[in-house]
C-alpha positions in Angstrom: -50.5 -26.3 87.0 -48.9 -24.8 83.8 -45.4 -26.0 83.3 -44.1 -23.0 81.4 -45.2 -20.6 84.2 -43.4 -22.7 86.8 -40.1 -23.0 85.0 -38.6 -20.5 87.5 -39.7 -22.7 90.5 -38.6 -26.0 89.0 -40.5 -29.2 88.5 -40.0 -32.9 88.1 -41.1 -35.7 85.8 -42.0 -38.7 87.9 -43.3 -42.3 87.5 -45.1 -44.2 90.2 -46.7 -47.6 90.6 -48.2 -49.8 93.3 -51.2 -51.7 94.3 -53.1 -48.5 95.6 -52.0 -46.1 92.8 -55.6 -44.8 92.4 -55.9 -44.1 96.2 -52.5 -42.4 96.0 -53.9 -40.0 93.4 -57.0 -39.3 95.4 -55.1 -38.5 98.5 -52.8 -36.2 96.5 -55.9 -34.4 95.3 -57.2 -34.2 98.8 -54.0 -32.6 100.1 -53.9 -30.3 97.0 -50.8 -31.9 95.6 -51.0 -31.2 91.9 -49.8 -33.9 89.4 -50.3 -32.7 85.8 -50.3 -34.5 82.4 -50.9 -37.9 84.0 -50.4 -40.8 81.6 -50.6 -44.6 82.3 -48.5 -47.1 80.5 -49.3 -50.6 81.6 -49.3 -50.4 85.5 -47.0 -47.4 85.7 -48.3 -43.8 85.9 -46.3 -40.8 84.5 -46.7 -37.1 85.3 -45.2 -33.8 86.4 -45.0 -32.3 89.8 -43.6 -29.1 91.5 -40.5 -29.5 93.7 -42.6 -28.3 96.7 -45.4 -30.8 96.1 -43.0 -33.6 95.6 -41.6 -33.4 99.2 -45.3 -33.3 100.5 -45.9 -36.6 98.8 -43.9 -38.5 101.2 -46.5 -39.2 103.9 -49.1 -40.2 101.2 -46.5 -42.5 99.6 -46.0 -44.3 102.9 -49.7 -44.7 103.6 -50.4 -46.3 100.1 -47.1 -48.1 99.6 -46.6 -46.4 96.4 -43.1 -46.4 94.8 -42.0 -43.1 93.1 -39.0 -42.6 90.8 -37.7 -39.3 89.4 -37.2 -39.4 85.7 -36.4 -35.8 84.8 -35.6 -32.4 86.5 -36.5 -29.2 84.8 -36.3 -25.5 85.6 -34.0 -22.7 86.8 -33.1 -24.2 90.3 -31.7 -27.4 88.6 -30.0 -25.4 85.8 -28.0 -23.4 88.4 -27.3 -26.5 90.4 -25.9 -28.4 87.4 -23.7 -25.4 86.5 -22.6 -24.4 90.0 -19.0 -25.0 89.2 -19.0 -22.8 86.1 -18.0 -19.6 87.8 -17.2 -17.8 84.6 -20.7 -18.4 83.3 -22.3 -16.9 86.4 -20.0 -13.9 86.3 -20.9 -13.3 82.7 -24.6 -13.7 83.5 -24.3 -11.2 86.3 -22.4 -8.7 84.1 -25.1 -9.1 81.4 -27.8 -8.2 84.0 -25.7 -5.2 85.1 -25.2 -4.1 81.4 -29.0 -4.4 80.7 -29.7 -2.4 83.8 -27.2 0.3 82.8 -28.4 0.4 79.2 -32.0 0.7 80.3 -31.1 4.0 82.0 -30.2 5.7 78.6 -32.1 6.9 75.6 -31.5 4.8 72.5 -34.2 5.9 70.2 -35.2 9.5 69.3 -38.4 9.3 67.2 -39.7 12.3 65.4 -43.2 12.4 63.7 -45.4 15.0 62.3 -42.6 16.9 60.5 -43.0 17.6 56.7 -40.9 20.6 55.8 -38.2 20.1 58.4 -36.4 16.8 58.0 -35.8 14.3 60.8 -32.1 14.6 60.1 -32.0 18.4 60.5 -34.0 18.2 63.8 -31.7 15.4 65.3 -28.6 17.5 64.2 -29.9 20.5 66.1 -30.7 18.4 69.1 -27.1 17.2 69.2 -25.9 20.8 69.5 -28.2 21.1 72.5 -26.6 17.9 74.1 -29.6 15.8 73.3 -28.2 12.6 71.6 -28.6 8.9 71.3 -27.1 7.3 74.4 -27.7 10.2 76.8 -29.0 9.4 80.3 -32.7 9.3 80.8 -32.5 11.5 84.0 -30.8 14.2 81.9 -33.8 14.6 79.5 -35.8 17.7 80.0 -38.9 17.4 77.8 -40.0 21.0 78.4 -36.5 22.3 77.6 -36.4 20.2 74.4 -39.9 21.3 73.2 -39.1 25.0 73.8 -35.7 24.9 72.0 -37.3 23.3 68.9 -40.0 25.9 68.8 -37.4 28.7 69.0 -35.1 27.2 66.4 -37.8 26.3 63.9 -40.3 29.1 63.6 -42.7 27.0 61.4 -43.1 24.5 64.3 -46.1 25.7 66.2 -46.5 22.8 68.7 -44.1 20.2 70.1 -44.8 17.3 72.5 -41.8 15.5 74.0 -42.4 12.4 76.0 -40.0 9.8 77.4 -41.2 6.2 77.2 -38.7 3.6 78.4 -35.5 4.1 76.4 -37.4 6.1 73.6 -37.8 9.8 73.4 -41.0 10.6 71.4 -41.1 14.0 69.7 -44.4 14.9 68.0 -44.4 18.2 66.1 -47.0 20.3 64.2 -45.9 22.8 61.5 -47.6 26.0 60.3 -48.5 25.4 56.7 -49.3 29.2 56.2 -45.8 30.1 57.4 -44.3 27.9 54.8 -46.4 29.3 52.0 -45.6 32.8 53.1 -41.9 32.0 53.2 -42.0 30.5 49.8 -44.1 33.4 48.5 -41.5 35.9 49.9 -38.7 33.9 48.3 -40.5 33.9 44.9 -41.3 37.6 45.0 -37.6 38.6 45.7 -36.6 41.4 43.3 -34.2 40.1 40.7 -32.8 40.4 37.1 -33.0 37.8 34.5 -29.6 37.0 33.0 -28.3 34.8 30.1 -26.4 31.6 30.9 -25.1 31.1 27.4 -23.5 33.1 24.6 -25.9 33.0 21.6 -28.8 34.5 19.7 -32.2 35.3 21.1 -34.8 33.4 19.2 -37.9 34.2 21.1 -38.8 36.4 24.2 -42.1 36.7 26.1 -41.7 39.2 29.0 -44.2 38.9 31.8 -42.5 41.2 34.4 -39.6 43.6 34.1 -38.0 45.7 31.4 -36.5 43.9 28.4 -32.9 44.8 27.6 -32.6 42.8 24.4 -34.7 42.1 21.4 -35.4 39.0 19.3 -32.5 38.3 16.9 -29.8 40.1 19.0 -26.7 38.4 20.3 -26.3 38.0 24.0 -23.4 37.2 26.2 -23.2 35.0 29.3 -24.3 36.8 32.4 -25.7 39.7 30.4 -29.0 41.1 31.7 -31.8 40.2 29.4 -34.7 41.4 31.5 -34.2 44.0 34.2 -36.1 43.8 37.4 -35.5 47.6 37.9 -38.3 49.6 36.1 -37.8 53.4 35.9 -40.7 55.6 37.0 -41.1 58.5 34.6 -43.1 61.7 35.3 -45.0 63.8 32.7 -41.7 65.6 31.9 -40.1 62.3 30.9 -37.8 62.6 33.9 -36.9 59.5 36.0 -38.3 60.0 39.5 -37.2 56.6 40.8 -37.4 52.9 40.3 -39.8 50.1 41.0 -38.2 46.6 41.6 -40.0 43.5 40.6 -39.0 39.8 40.1 -38.1 39.7 36.4 -40.0 36.9 34.7 -39.9 35.9 31.0 -39.7 33.0 28.6 -36.5 33.4 26.5 -35.0 30.9 24.1 -31.4 31.2 23.2 -29.7 29.5 20.3 -26.0 28.6 20.7 -23.4 26.4 19.4 -21.8 23.5 21.4 -18.6 21.9 20.3 -18.4 18.1 20.6 -15.3 15.9 20.7 -14.8 12.4 21.9 -12.1 9.9 21.1 -11.4 6.3 22.2 -8.8 3.7 21.3 -9.7 0.9 19.0 -7.7 -1.5 21.2 -9.4 -2.6 24.4 -9.4 -5.4 27.0 -12.3 -7.8 27.0 -13.3 -9.2 30.3 -14.2 -12.9 30.1 -15.7 -14.7 33.2 -13.7 -17.8 33.9 -16.7 -19.4 35.8 -15.0 -19.6 39.1 -16.8 -17.8 42.0 -16.3 -17.3 45.7 -19.0 -16.4 48.3 -18.6 -15.1 51.7 -19.8 -12.8 54.5 -18.3 -9.4 55.3 -18.4 -7.3 58.5 -17.0 -3.7 58.3 -16.3 -1.4 61.1 -14.7 1.8 59.9 -11.5 1.0 58.0 -11.5 -2.6 59.4 -13.4 -5.5 57.9 -13.6 -9.3 58.3 -14.0 -11.2 55.1 -14.9 -15.0 55.4 -14.8 -15.8 51.6 -12.1 -18.2 50.5 -9.3 -17.2 48.1 -9.7 -17.6 44.4 -7.1 -19.3 42.2 -7.4 -16.4 39.8 -6.0 -13.1 41.0 -8.2 -10.9 39.0 -12.0 -10.9 39.8 -15.0 -8.6 40.0 -16.7 -8.3 43.3 -20.5 -7.8 44.0 -21.2 -6.5 47.6 -24.5 -6.3 49.3 -24.1 -4.5 52.6 -26.5 -3.2 55.1 -25.8 -0.7 58.0 -26.3 -1.9 61.6 -29.1 0.2 63.4 -29.8 -0.1 67.1 -33.0 2.0 66.5 -34.7 3.7 63.5 -32.5 6.8 63.8 -29.5 5.5 65.6 -27.1 4.1 63.0 -23.7 2.5 63.9 -20.7 2.8 61.6 -20.9 -1.0 61.1 -21.9 -2.7 57.9 -22.5 -6.4 57.3 -23.6 -8.5 54.3 -22.6 -10.8 51.5 -19.8 -10.8 48.8 -19.6 -12.6 45.5 -16.3 -12.6 43.6 -16.3 -13.6 40.0 -13.0 -14.6 38.5 -12.2 -13.0 35.2 -9.6 -13.1 32.4 -8.6 -10.0 30.4 -7.8 -10.4 26.7 -6.8 -7.7 24.3 -9.2 -7.1 21.4 -9.5 -4.5 18.6 -12.8 -2.9 17.5 -13.7 -3.5 13.9 -14.6 -0.4 11.9 -18.3 -1.2 12.2 -18.0 -1.9 16.0 -16.1 1.4 16.5 -18.8 3.4 14.6 -21.6 1.7 16.5 -20.0 2.5 19.9 -19.4 6.1 18.8 -23.1 6.4 17.6 -24.3 5.0 20.9 -22.3 7.6 22.9 -23.5 10.5 20.8 -27.1 9.2 21.1 -26.8 9.1 24.9 -25.6 12.7 24.9 -28.5 13.8 22.7 -31.0 11.9 24.9 -29.6 13.6 28.0 -29.9 17.0 26.4 -33.5 16.3 25.4 -34.4 15.2 28.9 -33.1 18.6 30.2 -35.6 20.3 27.8 -32.8 21.4 25.2 -33.9 21.3 21.6 -31.3 20.0 19.1 -31.7 22.4 16.0 -28.7 21.1 13.9 -26.3 18.2 14.2 -22.9 18.5 12.5 -21.1 15.7 14.3 -19.1 13.3 12.2 -17.4 9.9 13.0 -13.9 9.1 11.8 -12.4 5.7 12.3 -8.5 5.8 12.1 -6.0 3.0 12.4 -5.6 3.3 16.2 -8.6 5.3 17.3 -12.1 6.4 16.6 -12.8 10.2 16.7 -16.2 11.8 17.0 -16.2 15.5 16.4 -18.2 18.4 15.3 -20.8 20.9 16.6 -24.4 20.9 17.8 -26.8 23.9 17.4 -28.9 23.9 20.5 -32.0 25.9 21.7 -32.5 26.3 25.4 -34.2 28.5 27.9 -30.8 29.3 29.3 -31.6 32.0 31.8 -31.2 32.4 35.5 -32.5 35.0 38.2 -30.0 37.0 40.1 -30.8 39.1 43.1 -31.3 42.8 42.4 -29.5 45.5 44.3 -32.2 47.8 45.8 -30.1 50.7 47.0 -31.7 54.0 46.3 -29.7 56.1 43.8 -30.9 59.3 42.1 -28.5 58.8 39.1 -29.3 56.1 36.6 -26.9 53.2 36.5 -25.2 52.9 33.2 -26.2 49.2 33.1 -29.9 50.2 32.9 -29.6 52.9 30.2 
């Protein structure tokens, strides 16, 4: 007998003793009465027995004169008997069973796998428009309908398998790689012009496709066409017979001037931690939240939050957040930057700006920025001469027109 498996039936811990205890055990075995985990302490035997077998021991006990005493009652029958007056508990238990039954009749997890180009979020958003959502009833799920709708909405999805497993809707998709490549190729080969994004001077120009409208050393204006995607077709008589459209492509570097100005006050408030902290837990649901942290004696403090969003399943997120909070009490004292401190702060700021420009692939040709420290403020001003591939492609109008547009003359 395995006690764990008989927890629902209920079992007893007993002790028994007498002059014929060994005969008592033999008769129990003969009548198939199981006593497990038998131990002997001095003249007393201990063991476990099922409720049904305990009542069958009565005849064997009388024959052998063995005395039996119950030392423990375990299992579901005794649990319900001890709590028979707790009606609220049983009502709650019944309601919990009903809730589990009702929840098991709904879909709580929609799992998508095999998608690469189409994100899981976009697929789930589309399914919601088709009344397929987390929490819908299982008997309302039509796997064939869902698969057909996905193939129709997403042309690059060639195969869809929809399967309902318990409260989980499994969607396995396969995408057409050639369709994506063809789509990207069509997008790349769209006829367009190449326009300037800055006012400046053209330093270099290497045209691969299209007709250049500007030369090296000429000035250009923002949004002005530098390379046209509309190439005129000329016959032997030097007459324009039509136009061929291409995707303008070129490497063009434009030199332009950028004005720089930044000012900050020499007076500032220095934040000094007082050493006092408070810790607590936070539960937030929408605009309502519960904070268990105690109040700080100091009114001003910095707060560090570590929150996580509650998820029922991998893709079913609830608008509920939970986590920890740490508040650090602070004091603010007014300070004044020295001349060296102000210059150092201004230098760090301009260095961050130059580093950001370099990360974007912009070359700094000349730097004419100067730092001036006044009585109440620190001013950094001047100009930067920058070199950048500041061009962008704009779609080309492809309407047929026998006359030449003045823009392309």
